[in-house]
Every structure is written in C-alpha cells, then in structure tokens.
N, C-alpha and C positions, 0 to 999 in steps of 0.2 A: 504494500500500500504506500510505503514511503517513496517508491520509485515514481508512482503516479503524481504524488504531491510535489516531488522535486522537479519532475518534468513540467508540470503546470506552472510552477514558480519560474523556472528558467524560460519557458515560453513567454510568460507574461512580462517578465522583467527584461529579458535580453532580445527576444525575437518579434515582439509585437510591432516595434518600430520598423523592423525589416519588412514585415508584411505591408505596413502602411506606406513605406517608401516605394516599394515595388508597385503597389497599386496606384500611387500618385503619378509615377512615371507613365504608366499605361494610360491613366486618365488624361494626362496632359496631351499626349499624342493623339488620343481619340478626340479630345476637344478641338485640337487644331484641325484635324481631318474633317470634323463636322462643320467648323467655321468655313473651311474651303468649300464644302458642299453647299452651304447656305449662300455663300458669295456666288458660286457657280449658278445656282437656281435664280438668284436675283439678277445677276448680270446677263445671263443668257436670254432672259426675257426681253432685255433692252437691245442688246446688239451682239450677235455671235461673230466670231472672227479669230484672230490670233490669240486673244486672251482666253478664249474657250479652250484652245489646245494647251496653253500654259497651265490653266487651272486643272485640266484633266491630268496633265503630267505631274503637277504638284500633288494632286489627290492620289495618284498611283504611287508616287514616291512615299507619301506618308502612310499609305496602306501597307506597303512593303516594310517600312520602318516599324510600324506598329506590330506586324506579325513577327519581325525579328526581335523586337523588345519583349513581346510575350514569350518567345522561345527562350531568350536569355533569362527573363524573370523566372520561368519555370525551373530552369537548371540552376539559377542562383539560389532559389529556395531550397532545392535539393542539396546543394553544396553547403548552404547555411545549416541545414539539419545534420548533415554528415560531419562537417568540420567545426561547426559552432562559431564561424567567423561572421563579420558584418556583411551587409548586402553588397557593397561595392567590391570588397575583396572576394566574396563568393562568386559574384558575376564574372570578375576577371579570371578567377581560377577555373570556373566552369567553361568560359569561352576558350581559354587556352587549352584546356583538356579536350574539349570537343574538336578544336582545330587540329590538334596533334593526332587525334584518332578519327579523322573525318570519314575514312572509308568504312571503318567499323561502325560508326554512328549511322551511316546511310544504310548499310546492309542490315544492321540490327533493327533499325526503324522499319525498313521494308518488310523484313521477315515477321516482326511483331505485328505490324499493321495487317498483313495478310492472314496470320494465324488468328488474330482477334476478329477479323472479318468472318473467317470460317466459323469461329465459335458463335458469333452473333447470328450468323445464317443458320447454323444447326439449331440453336435455341428457338429462333423464330419459326423455323419449319416444324420442329417437333411440337412446339406449343400449338401452332396452327392446325396440324394434323390431328392432335389429340382433342383439341376443342371442337374441330369439325366433326370428328367421330362421336364426341359426347353429345353435341347438339343435334346431330342427325339421327340419334337413337341407335347407333351401332355398338354402344357399350351397354349391354343389358343390365348390369348391376346398378347403374345410375339412371337408366332411361325413365323409370317411373318417378324419380325425384325431380326431374327437370320440367319446367312449365312448357306448355305447347306454344311454339313460336310460329308466327306467320313468315318471318324471314330469318332463317337460321344463320345466314351469313353475317348479319349485323353484329351479333356478339363475337363471332369469330374474328371479324375485322378489328374490333376494339381490343380483343385479347391479343391479337398479333401485334398491334401497335403498342400496347402496353408492355408486352414482353420485349419488344425491340428497345423501348426507352429504358426499361429496367436493365436489360443486357448491356446497353451502352453505359449506363451508370456504373455497373459492376466492373465492366472491362476497362473503364477509365482508371480505376484503382490499380488494375494489373499493369496498365501502361505506365503509370507513375512508379510502380514497384520495379518494373524492368528498367526504367530510366535511372532510378535510384541505385539499383544493383550495378548497372553499367558504370555510372559515375563513381561509385564506391570502389569497384574493381579496377578502374582505370587510374584512380588516384594513387600516386606513388607511395605516400606514407601519410597516415593520419596521426597528428600529435595527440597524445592522451591528455584529457582535461584534469 
C-alpha cells in the first residue's frame, strides 16, 4: 500500500507540472492552427489568391508540427515515467533515442499497428457473429430470453460499434505499453533514484 501512496505523492509533486507543460505546448499549436483556419475562412470570402495558398501552406505546416509535438509529448511522458526527469530533458532524450533507433521504431510501429488491427478485427467479427446468432435465434439456450425484434440487425450494428470502440480503448493501452517497453529497452542505462 505504501508503494501506491509514494507513487501518488511523486506524481502529484514532481510530474503534474510535466503533464500541464506538455498539454500547454499542444494547446498553443492547436490554437495557432485554429486562428489560421479562422483567418482563412474570413479572408477567402473576400478575395482568394496568393494569400489563400500561403494560408493553406501555413495550416499544413502547423498541422504537421502539431502531430510531431504530440508524438514527442507522448514519448517525453514515457521517458519522464521511466527516468523521472523533467519534461524538456525527457523530450530531448526520447527524441535522441528515437532518432538513433529510427529503423527499429518504424518496423516496431508497423508490426504493432498491424497486429493490433488484426486483434480489433477479430474482436469485432467474433462479437458481430455471436450477437447475430443470438438475435436471430440460432442459440437455443438464450432464444426464449430475448425479446422479439422487428429488425435484428439494429442491435447487432450497435454491438459491433460498441465492441470496436471498447477494443480501440483497450488496445491503446497495449500501444502505450509497447512504446514504453521499447523506450525502456533502448535506453542505455537508467540511474537509480
């Protein structure tokens, strides 16, 4: 029980500012991108031309920058949890580590993405087939407990959508775990606290 208390204390005292700082950086870039979109909507109504292309270019650059910052934030949070350093040092260490192992990162990300897609697909298909069989009366043990439906596909569709959302939520945890294990494995040495 003391481990949980110690962890909560360290998180509150040392890492709450890290989470706030990373969120602030993303919020700033998102705000700039939204301001550019607002300017584009207002300006394009008046006169399209060269400025339209410049605004589109700036929006594209800020979109790419925001995605990059989100990627760095995610890995900085992982490094902060693994090493216990502040946000800027964790972001620098994570970026250097990922750049040194770029091929491994790309291969690992591709393999993990594909395997998690297969897992989501399997869950959705199995859930859809079982729910279709249940609502169409093909499972005799529960056929008398289900209400008579005019459209048996409606609950099946909602069940499939719900199972997809739940599978995405659960597999996002696995994605974070794989990233954490990779960054922990690729880190040369972790100083003890």
